[in-house]
N, C-alpha and C positions, 0 to 999 in steps of 0.2 A: 228465436227461430234460426235453424241451421241454414247455411248457405244453400244447400241443395233444395230445401223447402222454399226459400226466397225465390230461387230461380224458377221453380215450378209455378209459384203464385204469379210472378211477374209475367211469365209466358202466357198463362191463362187469361189474365186481365187484359193483356194486349190483344189477344185473339178475340175477346168479346167487344172491346172498344173499337177495334179497327173497322167493322162494318158500319157502325154508327157514324164514325168520322167520315167514312166514304160517302154515305147517303147525305150528310149535311152539306157536302160540297156540290151536290147536284141541284138543279133548279127545281123548286117546290111549287106545285100548282095548288094553292090554298083553296081555291073554289072547288076544284074536283074532290079534294080531300073532305071538304065540308059536306058535299052532296053524298059522297060514299058513306060518311059517318051517319047521316040522317036515315039513309036507306038500309043500313045494317046496324041496328041498335044493339045487337048482342056481341059485336066485335069488341074484344078486350082492348082497352086503351093502354098505350105504352107510356109509362111515366117513370119518375125517378125511383119510386118504390119497387116497381117491377124489376128494374135493373139491379137494385140492391138485393132483392130476394133471389134472383137467378144467380148472381155472383156468389152469394152466400152458400147456396146449394152446391155450386161447383167447387168452391173452396172446401167445403165439408167432405166432398167425395175425394178430392185430391189429398187432403190431410189424412184421410183413412188409408189411402194407398201408400203414402209416404211412411206412415207409422208401420204399415205391414212390411215395407221394404227394410226399415230399420230393424224390426224384430227378426227378420230373416238374416240380416247382416250380423246382428249380435249373436244369433244362434250359430252361424258359421264360424265366427271368431272364437266362440267358447270351445268349439271342438276342433279348432285349427292347430297349426304348428305351435309347439310349446315355446313360450317366451324364454325358457331357460336353456334352449338348445343353442349350442355354439359350434362353429366350424372353423378349423384351421387346416392348412395344407402346405405341401411343398412339391416342387419339381426339381429333379436332380439330373443334370447332364454329366455323362461320364465318358472320358476319352482315355484309353490306355492300351498297354500291350505287355506281354510277358515273354521271357526268354527261358526255355527249358534245356536241360541237358539231353532230354529225350526229344529228338527232333520230330517225332511222330505227331506232336501236338502243334496246333496253330500258333504262330507267333506274329500274326498280322496286327496292325494297329486297328482297334475297333472302337466304335462309338455306341453308347447305349443311353437309355433314359429310364427314369421311374417317376410316377406321379401318385401322390398320396393325399387323401382327404380324411381328416379325423372329425367325427361327429360325436358330441357329448350332450346328452339330454338328462335333465334332472326332473323328477316328478314330485319330490318331497322337499328338495333343498339339500338333502344329505346323501341321496342315492345317485347313481349314474348309469345310464345306458350308453355303452361305448360301441361305436361302429367305425371300422377303418376300411375305406374303399381304396383299392390300390391297383395299379397296372404298370406295365413296363415291357421292354423287349430284351431284357438281359439274357445272356447266354454264354456258352463256352466257359472260359476260366472264371468269369464273374459269378457263376452259380455252381462252381465245382468245389467240392470239399476235399478232393484228393490231394491237391497241392497247397491248400490254404488261401487261394485267391478269392474265395467267395466274399463279395463286398457287402458291407452292412446296408448299402443303399439298393442292392440288386432286387429286382422282381421280374420274373420271366413269365408274364401272363399273355404273351403273344399279342400285345396291344389291347387285350380285352379288359374292360373295367369290371372288377369283381369285388365282392365283400371278402376282405382278407382276414378281419377279426370282428367278432361281435360277442359281447357279454354284458351282464348286468351285475352291479355290485351295490350292496346296501349295508348300512351300519346296524349292529346289534349292541345296544348299550353305548357306552362312551368310548370303549377301546377295542371293540371287535368289528371286523369287516368280513362279509361273506361274498363270494363270487360264484357265478354259475353262467355257463354259456356253451353254445354249440361250436364256437371257434375261439379257443383260448389256449394259451401255453402256460406251463407251470410257473415260470419266473415272473409272470404278471401278478401272481397271488402270494408272493413271499412278503414277510413282514419286515425284512432287513435288506437294504441295498447291498449286494455283495461287493461291488466295485464302482468307483467313480471315474475310471479311465474311459475316455471317449475314443472308440476305435474306428479305423477305416475298414479293415477286414473283419468279418464276422467272427472269426476264430478267437479274437481277443475280447469279445463282450463277456460280461458277467465274471470277470477274473479268470477267463479260460473257459470257453464254451464247449466243455468236454462232457464226460459221462455224468458228472454230478449235477451240472446245470443245463446240459443240453435238453432241448424240448422240441415238441412238434405240435402244430396247430390241429386241434380236434376238440371233441367234447371234453369238458372239464368242470371241476368245482373245487372250491377251497375256502379256507378260513384262516384269519390272522388276528392275533392279539398284539396290540402295540401299547405298551405301558407308558405312563407319563415320565417314568424314570429312564427311558431308553431301551428297556428290555422288550424283546419281541419274540413270539413263537408263532409258527404257521405250519399248516399241513394242507396239501392239495393233491389232486389226482387228475391225470389226463388219460383218456382212453381212446383207442382207435375204433370207436363205434361206427364211424362213417366210412370205414375202409374195408373193401372186400378182401378177405384173406383166404389163402389156400394152404393145405398142409404139404408135406414133402412129396406126396403122391399126386398132387394137383387137385385134390378134392376140396370143395368149399368148407370152410370152418364156420361153426356157429358163433360168429363174433357179434358183439353188441356191448351195451353198457355193463361193465363189471362182470362179465362172464369169465369162466376159466380159460377160454380160448383167446380172449381179446388182448392185444398188445396194450400194456399199461405202464404208466410211470407214476409212482407214488412218492412224493417228496415231502420231507419234514425238515424245517429249518428253525434254529434258535440263533438269536443275535443280540448284540448290545451296541447302541449307537449314541454318540455324542456329537456336537457340532463339528469337532475337528477330527474324529476318528470313529472307526467301527470294526467290530470283529463278529464273525458268524461261522456256524458250522451247519452242514446239510447232509442228510442221508436220503439217497434216491434209489428206490427199489424198482428195477425195470424188468418186465417179464414178457414171455411169449415172443421173443425176437425183436423187442423194441430197440432200434438203433437210429440215433439222430445226431451224433456228435460232429460238430464242425472243427473241433480241436483234437484231431486224431491223426495218427500216422499209419495209413493203410487200413485194412479191414480188421481193426483190433478187436471188434466184437464178434468176429467169426461169422459163419453162415447163420442168417436170421432164423432159418428153419430148425437148426440144431441147438442154438443157444437158448436155453429155457429161461434162465434168470440170472441177473447179476446185481450186486449192490455197490453203489459208488458213494464214497464219503468225500465231501469237499470242505476245505477250510479256506476262509477268505478274511482279508483285512485291508483297511485303507486308512490313510492319514493325509491331512492337508494343512498347509501353513495358515496362519491367521489372516494373512493378506496376500494378494496376488501381485505380480509385477516384480518379483524378486528371483534370485537364482535358485531358490529352493522350490522343487516341484511337489505336487501331490503324488503320493505313492500308493499303488494298489498291488496286492500280491495274492496269489492263490496256489493251492496244492490239492490235487485229487488222487485218490487211490481207489481201485476197482477190484472187487472180489467176485470171481465168476463161479457159477454153479459147477460142481465137479463133473457133471455129465456133459458139459459143453466142450471139454477138452482144451479150454483156453487157460493160459497162465494169467496171473494177476497183472494189472497195468497201473501206471501212474503218470502224472503230468504236473508241470509247474509253470507259473506265469509271473511276470513283473511288468507293470505299466506305469509310465511317468507322464505327467502333464504339467506344462508351464503355461500360465495365462498372463495376458496384458504385458508382454515382454517388449515388443516394438511399437504396437499400436493398441488402442483400447479394444477389448474383446477378441484379440488374436489368441492362438493356442498352438503350442508345440507338443507333439505327442511322440512317444517312443515306447515300444513294447517288444518283449522277447520272451522266449521260454521253450520248453519241451512239450510238444503235443502228446496226447495220450498214447503210450507205447507199452506193448506187452513186455513183461520182465524178461521173457525168453528171447527177445529180439537181439539180433547181432549188431544193429545200428542204433545210433543215438540221434534221432531227428531234432532239428532246431528250426525255429520260426521267428521272424521279426517283422516290424514295420516302423517307419519313421515318416512324419508328416508335419506340415505347417499350414494352419488355416487362418484366414484373415477376412475381414468384412469391408468391402468397398462402400457399403451402406448398411442400414439396419436390416434390410430384407435379403441381402445376397451374401453368401459365403463361398469363398474359393479355397480349394484344398489340393495342393500338389502333394503326392505321397509316393514312397517306394516301399516295397515289401518283398519278402522272399524267405528262403530257408535251404538248409542242407539236409539231404536224405529225407526231404519233407513228406514224401509218400510212403515212408517206411522201408524204402529200398535203397541200398547203397548207390550213390550217384544220382539219386532222384532229386536234383537241385532245381531251384526256380528263382528267378529275379523278375520283378514286375514294377512298372511305373504307371501311375494313374493321375489324372487331373479331373477333379470334380467341382461343379458349380451348382450350388443349392439356392433355389429361389423359394423363400417362405412367404406365405400370404395368410 
């Protein structure tokens, strides 16, 4: 008998016995009881059998009620929260400032935060429903692509907690994975990891977050094959089906999933990965004014209304040493080239990137990072933009990471003299 049932039975028994015990303590007039009994022969006598029968009936009723409650509880648990759902999250505090050659920009020391929750649910053991809920108050240079200061940690939701990503993925056979979702980006659906460099500024993610790998959150679907020998191939598409679009005259465009008017990014990647190294190549065809590059110098993709289509080719590779804690870093490299549609009037563009990471140098789990390169620049440009970052991250304990960093660049916005220097200190709390 369960504890809950025992408590109910005990409570009922006490309530039945208490009146009897109370009457037994009063003075009993036996003579009057005998007279009453003889004058009322039909009155039922109260004996031990009567008590047993009444208690048995009460217990039967209570047992039925308890069984009903258990059935309802089991029904609720069967349709309740999945046992395979997990959650992790992090909060990031950011303090920093930048110095521009252009004094029209703010150079004040500013403080921001971001808060992220990751939910993963499996229904078969092999599939996954991913939901990312995120908020923050980031702004100014921390969310600007112009000078490359956009931080990987930034989120400018004006303190509103929103669904930032949501998609579902499932396996097909032993080596294939399919993704589909209303809020997803291309690079989550690639079969090969293009870079292992961990950046502070978002421009240095994915081996240079330019035209080849740049993405934007919206409706998407994709497929990837990952062979047991390290070979992988993937193809995916992202569409701005949830974005209201207008043409050059200001009239609404018939945008939607895979229409001729919808902004679209279609990426196909092939790669080969072993434990110590990887190489990959990607082709990304972007149409109808799709522009999302974080690693660019100025408006390299032209007016979104006039740029019909361009094709970006990206080459990526990385290598890491067998063990950490040595003077030899892991190395990630990237190169992009972009071919614009002739009607756009744009000249071709290119970009390159190098990222270095040292781990476990001074303390366990610490990391030194250095990245530099040329943001995506049109070949006809008169300037040669350059960008860089340098940081050191360490852990006071298992759940907290502190990262001081500097970043900057020369002619970073694609204009001569458009230089920037920034310093930031971030504290990450993981839970």
